[in-house]
Structure formats: structure tokens, C-alpha cells
C-alpha positions, -999 to +999 in steps of 0.1 A: +478+398+684+510+397+664+541+380+677+575+392+664+610+376+662+632+378+693+657+401+676+664+433+694+648+465+684+668+487+660+661+523+655+661+541+623+696+555+628+711+520+631+722+497+603+692+486+582+677+453+587+670+427+560+639+434+540+623+401+548+623+405+586+603+427+609+619+458+620+613+451+656+600+423+679+610+430+714+585+446+737+592+483+738+574+487+771+604+474+790+624+505+779+598+531+788+594+550+821+563+547+843+552+581+832+555+572+795+536+540+801+508+558+818+507+585+791+506+560+762+479+538+778+457+568+786+461+582+751+451+549+736+422+545+760+409+579+751+410+572+713+393+538+719+364+553+738+359+580+712+356+553+685+333+532+708+310+562+713+308+569+676+292+535+669+270+534+700+237+531+681+251+503+658+264+484+688+230+486+706+213+472+676+236+443+668+224+423+699+188+427+687+197+414+653+214+383+667+186+377+691+161+380+663+180+355+642+183+331+672+146+336+680+154+343+716+123+344+738+120+371+763+096+374+792+063+387+779+035+401+801+015+420+774-014+418+768-014+393+797+012+370+813+017+339+793+005+354+760+017+340+727+054+346+721+060+330+686+091+340+666+089+337+628+124+327+614+125+352+585+160+366+592+173+331+602+160+316+570+175+342+548+209+338+566+208+300+563+200+302+526+229+326+519+253+304+539+241+272+522+248+287+487+281+304+495+299+279+517+303+251+491+317+276+466+342+292+489+353+259+504+349+234+476+351+197+482+382+193+460+401+213+487+413+239+461+405+270+482+431+293+466+434+300+429+463+320+415+464+344+386+494+348+363+502+385+356+519+393+323+532+371+295+542+335+302+556+321+270+574+292+287+547+283+312+570+288+341+547+314+358+518+290+354+536+262+371+547+285+399+511+297+404+499+261+406+525+253+433+514+284+453+477+275+449+484+239+461+504+249+492+482+277+503+451+255+500+468+229+522+480+257+546+445+270+551+427+237+555+453+217+575+478+240+592+452+266+602+430+240+619+401+265+626+401+283+593+373+263+576+352+264+608+357+302+610+346+305+574+314+285+582+306+307+612+314+339+593+291+331+564+263+325+588+268+356+609+277+380+580+243+382+564+228+389+598+251+416+612+265+429+579+301+431+590+327+406+600+365+406+605+394+382+600+428+387+616+459+373+598+493+372+615+524+351+622+523+334+656+559+329+668+548+307+697+534+281+673+557+290+644+530+293+618+507+317+600+473+321+615+440+336+605+412+340+630+376+351+629+369+382+651+334+391+661+323+425+649+317+439+684+353+431+693+367+453+665+362+490+673+367+514+645+354+549+642+319+548+627+328+573+599+361+556+589+361+550+551+382+518+553+407+499+575+438+511+556+429+547+563+418+543+598+438+561+625+430+534+650+418+498+650+411+484+684+405+448+692+388+439+724+404+407+739+388+388+768+416+368+783+414+344+812+439+348+840+456+315+829+461+326+793+473+361+805+499+345+828+510+322+800+517+352+776+535+370+804+557+339+809+565+338+771+575+374+772+547+386+749+533+408+777+553+425+805+548+408+839+528+433+859+500+429+884+466+438+869+446+432+900+415+411+901+400+401+867+368+419+859+351+427+826+345+463+817+309+474+822+305+484+785+326+456+771+310+426+787+321+394+769+297+372+750+295+335+754+318+331+724+344+353+740+345+337+774+346+299+778+364+300+811+349+295+845+366+326+860+361+362+850+384+373+821+406+403+818+396+429+792+426+438+771+426+463+742+451+456+714+452+489+694+468+492+660+476+529+659+501+556+651+523+572+678+553+595+677+575+576+702+609+592+692+595+628+690+607+633+654+574+648+643+562+617+625+538+591+641+550+556+634+526+526+632+526+505+664+506+477+681+499+488+717+482+465+742+469+476+775+445+465+803+412+484+801+403+484+838+438+491+853+451+512+824+485+494+825+506+490+794+514+454+785+531+455+750+542+480+724+559+469+691+562+484+656+539+470+629+560+475+598+590+460+580+623+475+570+612+474+533+582+495+543+604+525+552+606+553+526+634+577+535+641+613+523+675+624+510+686+635+545+679+600+558+647+610+577+615+590+574+592+602+546+566+575+549+560+541+566+536+516+552+520+498+581+512+461+583+475+455+580+464+423+599+427+428+597+404+421+568+368+434+567+340+412+552+310+433+542+275+422+532+258+454+518+274+488+520+256+511+545+235+538+527+248+565+552+284+559+540+297+546+573+323+520+579+300+492+592+279+474+565+244+463+569+228+428+567+194+412+571+192+424+606+187+459+593+168+450+561+145+424+575+144+432+612+114+456+612+095+432+589+103+402+611+091+421+642+059+430+625+053+394+614+060+382+650+034+407+663+008+396+637+013+359+645+010+364+682-021+385+677-037+358+656-028+331+682-040+352+711-073+359+692-077+322+687-072+315+724-098+341+734-123+328+709-118+291+719-116+297+757-144+321+763-149+341+795-177+364+807-199+372+837-221+351+859-251+367+877-253+366+915-288+351+913-274+319+897-269+293+925-236+278+913-208+266+935-182+293+932-146+285+925-129+272+894-156+272+867-136+258+839-148+225+823-127+198+808-137+184+774-165+158+779-173+170+814-209+177+826-216+195+859-249+195+877-262+229+887-291+240+909-307+261+881-329+258+851-317+262+815-336+295+813-318+308+843-284+298+829-291+317+797-301+348+816-274+348+842-243+339+820-231+366+797-199+357+776-175+384+765-179+393+728-149+379+711-142+373+674-124+347+654-089+355+642-090+382+616-085+372+580-072+407+573-044+402+598-036+368+581-034+384+547-012+412+560+011+387+576+014+368+543+022+401+524+049+410+549+065+375+547+065+376+509+081+411+509+107+399+533+116+369+511+118+390+480+141+415+498+163+386+509+162+368+475+149+338+494+124+328+467+108+294+465+132+284+437+160+286+463+143+267+490+138+236+469+104+244+454+112+245+417+086+255+390+062+230+376+073+204+350+055+223+323+075+255+329+099+262+300+136+259+308+142+295+296+116+307+322+132+287+350+168+300+341+155+336+338+139+332+373+171+319+388+192+346+371+169+373+384+169+359+419+207+355+419+215+392+411+215+404+448+233+372+458+260+377+431+267+413+442+272+402+478+293+372+466+317+395+448+323+415+479+331+384+499+355+373+471+372+407+472+377+404+510+388+368+508+415+377+482+428+404+506+431+377+533+448+353+510+473+380+500+482+386+536+489+349+540+510+351+508+530+380+522+536+363+555+548+332+536+574+353+518+589+360+552+583+330+574+578+301+550+596+269+560+614+256+529+614+220+541+577+220+548+571+236+513+590+208+496+573+181+517+538+193+508+545+197+471+567+166+469+592+183+446+624+201+448+613+238+448+623+267+469+604+295+488+611+319+460+576+311+447+564+336+473+586+364+461+561+392+458+586+417+443+581+401+408+544+406+411+537+378+387+515+357+409+484+371+427+466+347+450+429+351+455+395+335+455+379+324+423+354+352+413+337+329+388+328+302+413+292+293+415+269+265+424+279+230+414+251+228+389+262+259+372+298+247+371+287+215+354+265+233+329+294+255+319+317+225+316+292+208+294+289+238+272+327+240+269+329+203+258+302+211+231+323+241+219+353+218+217+336+194+194+325+223+172+356+245+173+381+217+169+417+228+168+409+263+181+408+251+217+435+232+236+417+199+245+439+193+276+430+225+292+393+220+283+393+186+299+411+200+329+384+225+335+357+199+330+373+175+355+378+204+379+342+214+376+332+178+384+355+180+414+372+148+405+398+139+431+434+140+419+423+145+383+458+155+373+468+119+377+444+109+349+466+124+322+496+104+309+530+119+306+527+119+268+496+140+270+511+165+295+542+169+274+525+172+240+494+190+252+473+170+228+449+142+233+463+111+214+438+091+193+424+060+210+438+025+199+419+010+170+390-013+179+388-045+157+351-044+157+351-008+148+376-015+120+354-043+106+324-021+108+343+007+091+356-017+064+321-030+057+308+006+056+336+015+032+328-015+009+292-007+010+300+028+001+322+017-029+295-007-041+269+020-038+291+043-057+296+017-085+259+011-087+253+047-090+278+051-118+263+021-137+228+035-133+240+069-145+257+053-176+225+032-184+204+063-179+227+082-202+225+055-229+187+052-226+185+089-228+207+090-259+186+063-277+154+079-267+166+112-281+176+096-314+142+078-317+124+110-309+145+129-335+137+103-362+100+103-353+100+140-354+116+140-388+092+114-402+063+134-388+076+166-403+079+149-438+044+134-434+031+168-425+049+184-454+033+158-479-001+164-464+004+200-467+014+198-504-016+175-512-039+198-494-025+227-515-030+208-548-065+198-538-073+233-528-060+247-562-081+221-581-111+229-561-107+265-568-103+259-606-134+236-607-153+262-587-143+288-612-154+267-642-187+259-626-192+295-617-187+306-654-211+280-667-238+289-642-233+326-650-238+319-687-268+297-680-283+323-658-277+350-683-293+330-711-323+323-688-327+360-682-326+367-720-352+341-727-374+354-699-371+389-712-380+378-747-411+360-733-421+390-714-417+413-744-438+389-764-464+388-738-465+426-735-469+429-773-498+405-773-515+424-745-510+456-763-525+442-795-555+429-776-560+462-760-559+480-793-584+456-808-608+462-778-606+499-781-614+496-819-646+477-812-658+500-786-656+529-810-678+511-836-707+506-812-707+469-811-707+453-778-678+434-769-681+399-760 
């Protein structure tokens, strides 16, 4: 419920009001007739019931989702009274894992809940300083002035993954003179099921369960008109939950409806906040929900458009596939799986009971004292029968051990549910083995974080909307003295001037786990060492200290560093200077040794080259002399060979001539002998 200033209501025809103040604050119900009051209350109640009926199925399921997460036990008589009634905490585990990961990021330990973004150029850094002041004050405002804000965030992050939709209401409470933001349970915000978003909804109805004491207190303060509502009694279809009613007596059921109504009959419905008692139908309050600056007039002075004040912020988990207003959570996604797992567990337990505690039939012929026949462990009872009679007369029922198939099916369902909820072992503290490569581990984490990251961004978007509502209310109701006290500097409330649009408060969309923040900071420091002058070292160190969540890290920088924006070099260390001098002397000595060795090597190389040249020249001359001697010898040998060859040829020729003469002589002698023989033969004398 929004409380307004005590200024009198001014109509559109009167002089315009300041842009920074609400157009109206007084309760308009006091100026209405009884007929008008009844008509307005009946009109609002009809619209409320239409919206309530449109979400009937969703409202009937939300209690089941919460009961499933709470593991509420109901009376169970099937298959027999006292049967197993175990509840497996699949939905609860998924919700707790989500809350455990998101809460530290949204509400960090350094108390910097709100971050600010500078829009446009900022050459002088004035916008940045302004943004830092807004961030500091709004973080203080949320955590300290709004005493229940952090607790509401904790509760919201636990309920959101179960029911899928939660709401926050942000307004200025005149009675306490401060901006407030309160968590509203989803059943207590009634919006038509097929509404696209809150800003386009024709009606937003909040169900308020108010004790008689608190109702009377608001009537005394003039917030509600002082009328008799009769005996307090909750509405049959709007029964309060334990969270709504902490009073000993029955509460009144009030409906605070943010709607549009044409009160002045000008053909245009203006935005109003109308509060009425649901049971009696009596009107309690009616006040506009817009500012003077939200009026857009036509040339003839009539109203063209009015931008309403939106007090509610919707937090969604996963958009509903049917396109409706209410998002879904683990209650829808894991509810059927969780119910199936519960059934399988109970069947396995019941099967074990039947198998361990057998039953059966006893024949009438067996003479056993009737009555309770159960036996305690270690008990032996005497019977008037033989062992053979016992075997024949006692017939146990055929029961089986718990089915392994059911056990495997239950494990499959649990695994599927965990995968759907991204509650893998790596998020429950069971990291991969030591031999698992780091790249594999990071890839597993990255894959498991995809669903979580998408949901995380939706929460950031809604949280930014809530912060901007606080920012807008500060622009109207900020106490300058308190602002100066918190910041400890002489500044004015113009920091919250939204007309300039140079500062946009919102949650940090890059926030993640502490481990991821530290890894990014370490990588940034490594880049600073490599990149050198490309990065501003002060800003880099600021991000590192912020990621480490160092308390009051701004105090660690000196004024010289802040003014110059550069990190001064550290003072010289005598030990380091001595080491550096020794290193420099060693380097010089090593350089001189290298130069001397190079000169010696060059000299030796030059001498060696000359020696080799002389040896080469002497060798060449020796070879030349040897070559000339060889040539002379070869020529002499050739000449001698020629001489000997001529003599041998002459000798050989002479031998041939002599041989031929001898042959000719021999042939002549043989011829003469032959002739003599022939002559003797002719004369008749025998030859001897």
C-alpha cells in the first residue's frame, strides 16, 4: 500500500503541482457518495474475481508444489494404514542449490548491492563520481534502512525456483518516512492469467490479510476511512497462509487494487489505487497513482495520456511455455518426477516390510493357542505339535524381495531430475577426480551453468527494475541531510535527478561465484603485466580488490595515486640495489671477457689464416716442381724408349734377314740332294 503526502487533492483543471510531488494524497473516498462507494467497490470486486478465476488451475497447483518442497506428510491409508510415506527431496534440493549459488552473488559480503552505470561520455569523471555516490547510498539504504530487504531476498531466492513467480512491492511509506520494498507471496498478487506483463495489466490486485489492531491503526492515521467492517473473517477462497497471519485473532481480507477508473466522467480512465474490504464490500481508500510530471496534455488542455506509477516488480524463473503471465519453476518441472520417485521408494520399502515380516495361513488342525502369533527376535514358543504338523499346517503368503527393476527405475528418474534442475554432482560438492584435466572440469561447469545463467539474468533484470523504483522514489523523497551523513561529504540530492538519464542503477549482470570472480581478477592482473601501459593499473587493482571483497579497499590507495591515476614505483631497497650493482658489475666483466676472447680469437684466426696461406703456397710450389720433374723424366723415358725401340727393330730385321738366308740355303741344299737322288734312280743303281 502506498501512502501519499497530506496535501489536498488537486484536479486537472487547477494549477499544476510541482513535478517532484504526487498529484494527490488525500483519501478520495471521503468526497464520494455512498452510491459511488458501493459502485466502485463492486466494480473492483468483479474485476478481481475475474482475474482470480482465470488463474484457478495455477493457484490449485501452487500449494502442491510448496508441500512437495516442504516434504509435507499427509495421512496415508493405501495400500494399508501405516504404509511407507517417504518423501524424496528432489525439488527441495534443486531449490536449495539455486539459492546457495545466487544469494552470495546478489547480496555480496562487501555490502555493495547496487552498481551504477554511466551513460554517455564522461571526460571529466564527474558522472562516474556521481554514480559511485548513488551506488554507496542505495546499498546502505537497502541493507540498513530497509531492515527486511535482505531477509526478503533470501526468502525470495528460496521460493522462486519452486513456484516460478515472486513479487516485490516498492513504495514510499509516509508513516515511517522512508522508502520500503517488501516481498509479496505469489498467491497474494492476483493478475489475469493471460496478462503479458505488469505494465500492460488492467488490474493488479494485492490480497492483504490485516489484523483488527492494524486495521484500526491505519484508520486512526487517516490511511483508511473509519467505517465499521463487522466481524473479521477471512474469505473462503482467500484463506491466509501462516506467513500472512501471525495474529491470534482472525484477520480482515482487504483487496488493494491498482487499476484504471474514470472518476471524473471525462471519457478517460485514470490510474488509481483502490482498497476495499472483500467480505463487506466497503470502500476504504482511493487515491491516484501518478505524478504531475506523468501527465501528457493535448493542445486543448485535456488529458492525452497518464503514465501510472508501478509499485510491483515481478521476479520470474522460467517463462511459461503457454505464454501466460505466471512463470514456472521446479514445482512444474520436477513435480511429476518427484512424485514418481516417492511412489517407487514407498513401494520398495513396503515390499521389504512384507518380505521381512511374513504372514500367511494356519490350519485349524494345528493345536496352537490362538491370539497374537508374532514372535520377538530370539523368542522360542512351545507348541503342542510336531515339526511335520507345523510344516503342513502353516502356509506363508508368497512375497518377493524388493524389485531390482524398481530400484533401477528410481535411480533413472532421480538422475533425470537432477539433470533437468542442473543439480549435477559438481554443484553438490562432488568434484571430478584428481586426474581429470582442468579443461574437462571447466567445460563440465560451463555446461552445467547454462540453465542457471539464463535464470540468473532474469533475476538481474527484475532486480534492476526494483532498484530503479527506489532510485525514482529517492528523487522525490530523499532526505538531503541523511544523504550527506551517509556519504560523509557535502553533496546534494541532485544525484538522483533522473531527467539527465546519465546514471542507471541496477544489479551487476556479470556477478558470479566468488571463485569465478577471483579467476577473472587473476587473469586481469596477468594481462596487466603483459599489456603494460595499455591498461590503467589503478582501475585494474580496484577490480581485483573488489573481486577479493576486501573491506574498505578504497582506503588502501594514497591521495597521490588517486590524483595521478598511476601506481608510483616502490622505494629502492638497499639489498636489491647491492644485488643489482653486483649483477651490473658481473655483466660488465662478462662483457669485457667476451670482447677479449673475441679479439684473441680474431688474432688467432688471422695468424692461422696466414700460416695456412704460406703452407698452401709452399705446397703449391713443391707440387709445381714435382710436376716439372715428372714431365722431364717422362720425356726422357719416352726418348730412351724410342731409341731402344729403333735398335730392337733393326736387330729384329737383321735376324729375319739372316734367318731367311739360312732358309734359302737349306732349301737349295735340299733341292740339290733331291736332284742327285733322282739321277741315281734313273741309272739303275740302288741308292744307299
